[in-house]
N, CA, C and O of each residue as an XYZ file, in Angstrom:
360
protein
N      89.161     67.695     69.459
C      90.003     68.680     69.190
C      90.845     68.177     68.447
O      91.464     67.221     68.915
N      91.161     68.616     67.077
C      92.502     68.416     66.498
C      92.710     69.598     65.687
O      91.974     70.403     65.118
N      94.133     69.411     65.844
C      94.867     70.784     64.910
C      95.013     70.362     63.479
O      95.122     69.220     63.034
N      94.991     71.637     62.777
C      95.696     71.405     61.289
C      96.857     71.034     61.023
O      97.855     71.597     61.474
N      96.883     69.852     60.113
C      97.752     69.215     59.742
C      98.560     68.153     60.892
O      98.973     68.376     62.030
N      98.575     66.995     60.095
C      99.989     66.377     61.214
C      98.431     64.787     61.894
O      97.264     64.418     61.756
N      99.156     64.631     62.283
C      98.664     63.242     63.768
C      98.364     63.888     65.162
O      98.047     63.225     66.149
N      98.513     65.415     65.139
C      98.182     65.914     66.843
C      97.033     65.820     67.147
O      96.901     65.987     68.360
N      96.000     65.609     66.573
C      94.501     65.430     67.014
C      94.612     63.716     67.600
O      93.702     63.325     68.332
N      95.556     62.918     67.301
C      94.852     62.157     67.812
C      95.951     62.038     69.130
O      95.479     61.124     69.806
N      96.751     62.357     69.568
C      97.585     62.815     70.386
C      97.182     63.509     71.690
O      97.649     63.388     72.822
N      95.972     64.433     71.119
C      95.404     65.287     72.298
C      94.054     64.353     72.334
O      93.524     64.311     73.444
N      93.556     63.764     71.525
C      92.357     62.803     71.920
C      92.582     61.960     73.035
O      91.806     61.947     73.991
N      94.367     60.723     72.920
C      94.849     60.090     73.706
C      94.626     60.523     75.254
O      94.123     59.761     76.079
N      95.118     62.008     75.583
C      95.424     62.789     76.200
C      94.294     62.956     77.156
O      94.226     62.514     78.303
N      93.532     63.573     76.587
C      92.165     63.515     77.138
C      91.322     61.812     77.432
O      90.360     61.943     78.188
N      91.413     61.233     77.246
C      90.873     59.557     77.325
C      91.649     59.332     78.717
O      91.210     58.785     79.729
N      93.242     60.040     78.447
C      93.900     59.343     79.688
C      93.466     60.558     80.890
O      93.383     60.220     82.071
N      93.249     61.743     80.535
C      93.043     62.394     81.934
C      91.544     61.803     82.285
O      91.322     61.768     83.496
N      90.763     61.460     81.666
C      89.098     61.205     81.930
C      89.718     59.773     82.806
O      89.355     59.875     83.978
N      90.360     58.764     82.628
C      90.829     57.900     83.212
C      91.284     57.723     84.779
O      91.034     56.957     85.710
N      92.103     58.886     84.527
C      92.766     59.423     86.308
C      92.246     59.851     86.667
O      92.403     59.790     87.887
N      90.936     60.859     86.172
C      89.892     61.328     87.262
C      88.988     60.318     87.753
O      88.698     60.174     88.941
N      88.305     59.224     86.242
C      87.644     58.131     87.290
C      88.393     57.597     88.077
O      87.667     57.335     89.035
N      89.408     57.255     88.304
C      90.147     56.149     88.946
C      89.962     56.989     90.468
O      89.258     56.614     91.406
N      90.855     58.291     90.401
C      90.903     58.996     91.336
C      89.663     59.038     92.161
O      89.639     58.773     93.363
N      88.779     59.339     91.542
C      87.045     59.466     92.393
C      86.438     57.827     92.700
O      85.541     57.576     93.506
N      86.895     57.185     92.164
C      86.716     55.507     92.567
C      87.231     55.515     93.802
O      86.512     55.502     94.801
N      88.927     55.544     93.859
C      89.291     55.388     95.004
C      89.496     56.181     96.101
O      90.135     55.931     97.123
N      88.809     57.295     95.743
C      88.597     58.570     97.005
C      87.332     58.037     97.949
O      87.236     58.139     99.172
N      86.073     57.234     96.699
C      85.135     56.507     97.196
C      85.503     55.475     98.111
O      84.949     55.645     99.197
N      85.982     54.815     98.083
C      86.745     53.493     98.543
C      87.140     53.881    100.205
O      86.958     53.252    101.247
N      87.668     55.015     99.962
C      88.813     55.254    101.006
C      87.372     55.839    102.111
O      87.104     55.242    103.153
N      86.628     57.009    101.657
C      85.672     57.160    102.198
C      84.569     56.361    103.083
O      83.983     56.695    104.112
N      84.500     55.083    102.232
C      83.346     53.673    102.598
C      84.413     53.270    103.664
O      83.958     52.917    104.752
N      85.724     53.272    103.512
C      86.572     52.108    104.664
C      86.729     53.436    105.861
O      87.080     53.058    106.978
N      86.514     54.779    105.699
C      86.417     55.295    107.295
C      85.044     55.339    108.065
O      84.663     55.116    109.214
N      84.617     55.645    107.146
C      83.272     55.336    107.700
C      82.361     53.813    108.126
O      81.241     53.621    108.598
N      83.158     53.167    107.813
C      82.892     51.769    108.178
C      83.941     51.254    109.621
O      83.864     50.142    110.143
N      84.718     52.166    109.982
C      86.056     51.448    110.871
C      86.338     53.080    111.797
O      87.426     53.645    111.909
N      84.900     53.588    112.407
C      85.205     54.368    112.935
C      85.663     54.134    114.820
O      85.974     55.010    115.626
N      85.546     52.708    115.023
C      85.327     52.584    116.115
C      86.937     52.746    117.001
O      87.898     52.519    116.265
N      87.172     52.986    117.977
C      88.172     53.623    118.710
C      88.578     52.323    119.143
O      87.888     51.399    119.573
N      89.988     52.416    118.931
C      90.798     51.290    119.377
C      91.823     51.876    120.325
O      92.301     52.982    120.074
N      92.272     51.039    121.648
C      93.723     51.718    122.390
C      94.648     50.583    122.210
O      94.549     49.357    122.150
N      95.660     51.535    122.142
C      97.130     51.550    121.487
C      98.096     51.477    122.685
O      98.482     52.497    123.256
N      98.515     50.097    123.086
C      99.852     50.110    124.243
C     100.737     50.528    123.740
O     100.585     50.392    122.526
N     101.952     51.149    124.051
C     103.075     51.544    123.406
C     104.266     52.158    124.883
O     104.519     53.320    125.200
N     104.813     50.760    125.554
C     105.803     50.700    126.388
C     104.995     51.273    127.462
O     104.470     50.488    128.252
N     104.722     53.236    127.682
C     104.390     53.223    129.112
C     103.346     53.752    128.665
O     102.608     54.100    129.587
N     102.794     54.054    127.281
C     101.888     55.332    126.924
C     100.248     54.637    126.050
O     100.158     53.805    125.148
N      99.515     55.156    126.551
C      98.241     54.853    125.732
C      97.565     55.354    124.659
O      96.680     56.186    124.856
N      97.816     55.011    123.624
C      96.554     56.374    122.448
C      95.299     55.516    122.660
O      95.079     54.399    123.129
N      94.788     56.207    122.280
C      92.996     56.079    121.951
C      92.830     56.433    120.540
O      92.730     57.653    120.411
N      92.784     55.957    119.730
C      92.668     56.488    118.139
C      91.726     55.538    117.309
O      91.727     54.308    117.366
N      90.701     56.556    116.312
C      89.913     55.019    115.299
C      90.992     54.466    114.324
O      92.017     54.892    113.793
N      90.130     53.087    114.344
C      90.894     52.334    113.679
C      90.750     52.780    112.018
O      91.156     52.116    111.064
N      90.357     53.525    111.991
C      90.646     54.210    110.273
C      92.189     54.660    110.307
O      93.201     54.236    109.749
N      91.978     55.496    111.027
C      93.098     56.805    111.215
C      94.488     55.672    111.799
O      95.625     55.947    111.418
N      94.231     54.257    112.853
C      95.166     53.919    112.697
C      95.725     53.343    111.892
O      96.950     53.232    111.917
N      94.998     52.842    110.996
C      95.329     52.207    109.478
C      96.404     52.890    108.707
O      97.488     52.486    108.287
N      95.746     54.140    108.635
C      96.319     54.976    107.527
C      97.535     55.341    108.014
O      98.492     55.456    107.248
N      97.676     55.637    109.776
C      99.103     56.052    110.341
C      99.894     55.019    109.431
O     100.684     55.203    108.506
N      99.468     54.031    109.941
C     100.702     52.461    110.013
C     101.318     52.334    108.241
O     102.418     52.187    107.710
N      99.812     52.498    107.749
C     100.509     52.738    105.782
C     101.450     53.585    105.973
O     102.636     53.311    105.785
N     100.932     54.951    106.453
C     102.176     56.110    105.963
C     103.283     55.811    106.328
O     104.138     55.914    105.448
N     103.752     55.339    107.676
C     104.846     55.039    108.267
C     105.363     53.850    107.615
O     106.555     53.781    107.914
N     104.981     52.735    106.751
C     105.141     51.690    106.222
C     105.903     52.396    105.169
O     107.133     52.429    105.192
N     105.278     52.894    104.355
C     105.298     53.691    102.528
C     106.661     54.606    102.738
O     107.322     54.756    101.710
N     107.155     55.225    103.917
C     108.012     56.075    104.416
C     109.057     55.314    104.634
O     110.071     55.634    104.013
N     109.128     54.263    105.437
C     110.267     53.683    105.804
C     110.773     52.865    104.101
O     111.930     52.913    103.682
N     109.817     52.292    103.479
C     109.694     51.534    102.426
C     110.944     52.605    101.042
O     111.785     52.167    100.256
N     110.395     54.321    101.376
C     110.711     55.094    100.715
C     112.308     55.372    101.062
O     113.182     55.726    100.270
N     112.410     55.149    102.261
C     113.846     56.110    102.779
C     114.658     54.792    103.081
O     115.804     55.074    103.431
N     114.377     53.274    103.046
C     115.266     52.662    102.866
C     116.020     52.319    101.101
O     117.209     52.188    100.812
N     115.047     52.269    100.378
C     115.136     52.230     99.043
C     115.864     53.429     98.327
O     116.149     53.414     97.129
N     116.169     54.593     99.287
C     116.791     55.625     98.715
C     118.090     55.168     99.242
O     118.996     55.019     98.422
N     118.350     54.890    100.668
C     119.686     54.476    101.012
C     120.296     53.583    100.762
O     121.515     53.749    100.801
N     119.718     52.076    100.350
C     119.999     51.366     99.271
C     120.732     51.761     97.939
O     121.785     51.229     97.589
N     120.022     52.835     97.155
C     120.203     53.713     96.100
C     121.326     54.425     96.143
O     122.200     54.267     95.291
N     121.446     55.358     97.209
C     122.714     55.977     97.096
C     123.957     55.382     97.982
O     124.989     55.985     98.275
N     123.664     54.306     98.264
C     124.785     53.424     99.106
C     125.436     52.701     97.562
O     126.666     52.657     97.612
N     124.909     52.194     96.362
C     125.050     51.657     95.167
C     125.698     52.658     94.743
O     126.910     52.481     94.868
N     125.430     53.608     94.306
C     125.614     55.093     93.497
C     127.114     55.578     94.295
O     127.930     56.166     93.585
N     127.387     55.387     95.426
C     128.283     55.812     95.854
C     129.547     54.617     95.821
O     130.688     55.076     95.877
N     129.449     53.611     95.762
C     130.384     52.317     95.623
C     130.795     51.858     94.203
O     131.781     51.245     93.794
N     129.539     52.441     93.504
C     130.280     52.431     91.908
C     131.212     53.578     91.805
O     132.418     53.405     91.625
N     130.531     55.043     91.946
C     131.591     56.089     92.249
C     132.982     55.624     92.101
O     133.685     55.767     91.101
N     133.407     54.856     93.591
C     134.430     54.761     94.092
C     135.543     53.816     93.529
O     136.730     53.702     93.836
N     134.667     53.095     92.486
C     135.599     51.905     91.876
C     136.129     52.453     90.573
O     136.877     51.769     89.874
């Protein structure tokens, strides 16, 4: 796809190539997630204080990953906000 006049055609081609790359990468990652999930369907028992949970291994992995990502984001935000407040106070 080229537009009349200028180098806009090059930018459009690069944008299309980037979209294709992202699509292929996303489909590849989705395929890996599906394979991982199908291979880890075994049920595991989790004991936490007085409670007992039975959950698939893959679901447990994604739950722990989600909690870790959330905690990392939350702590990073807290540190950034405290630095911002400290800089404003000075």
